[in-house]
C-alpha positions as CSV (number, residue, x, y, z in Angstrom):
1,M,14.1,4.5,-9.8
2,T,14.4,6.0,-11.7
3,H,15.7,9.7,-11.9
4,I,14.3,12.7,-13.9
5,L,15.3,15.8,-13.9
6,G,15.7,17.7,-16.5
7,G,15.8,18.4,-19.7
8,R,11.4,17.9,-20.3
9,F,11.6,17.3,-17.0
10,S,12.4,20.2,-13.2
11,M,11.7,21.2,-9.8
12,T,9.9,24.6,-8.7
13,S,11.5,26.6,-5.7
14,S,8.9,25.4,-4.5
15,G,8.4,22.1,-4.5
16,E,6.5,21.1,-8.0
17,L,7.1,19.0,-10.9
18,H,7.5,21.5,-14.5
19,V,7.1,18.8,-17.1
20,R,7.5,21.5,-20.4
21,D,6.9,20.4,-23.8
22,V,4.3,17.7,-21.8
23,R,3.5,14.3,-24.8
24,D,1.0,12.0,-24.4
25,S,4.0,8.8,-23.1
26,D,3.9,11.4,-20.9
27,A,0.9,10.2,-19.0
28,Y,2.3,6.1,-18.7
29,I,5.3,7.4,-16.4
30,E,4.8,7.6,-12.1
31,F,6.8,9.5,-10.5
32,R,6.7,10.3,-7.3
33,C,8.6,13.3,-4.3
34,T,11.5,12.0,-2.5
35,G,12.1,13.4,0.2
36,T,14.9,13.4,3.1
37,S,16.1,14.1,6.5
38,D,18.6,16.4,7.2
39,V,18.3,14.8,10.9
40,T,18.6,11.0,10.4
41,A,18.8,10.7,7.1
42,K,16.6,8.7,6.1
43,Q,14.3,9.1,3.1
44,K,10.6,8.7,2.0
45,I,8.9,8.5,-1.3
46,S,5.7,9.5,-2.2
47,E,2.7,7.4,-3.2
48,A,2.8,7.3,-6.7
49,A,1.2,9.8,-9.6
50,K,0.3,9.9,-13.3
51,L,-0.7,12.3,-15.0
52,E,-3.9,13.9,-17.1
53,I,-3.6,14.7,-20.7
54,H,-6.5,16.3,-21.2
55,G,-6.4,17.7,-25.5
56,K,-3.6,19.9,-27.1
57,I,-2.1,22.7,-27.2
58,K,-0.3,24.5,-29.9
59,Q,0.8,27.6,-28.9
60,F,0.8,29.6,-25.7
61,I,2.0,33.2,-25.8
62,I,2.3,35.1,-22.5
């Protein structure tokens, strides 16, 4: 498993994945979440999820 946080990928304070500058090739990445128990130190890994990319946004201003 490769950890990719940093660069275009970050995690929000609520635990959601945030991907900046989404690329078509991102649709081929399997994303998973990993949680570790503070009590037992056991890790649990989620099922894989993939992005569905629909069209392109040229510019988005808030």
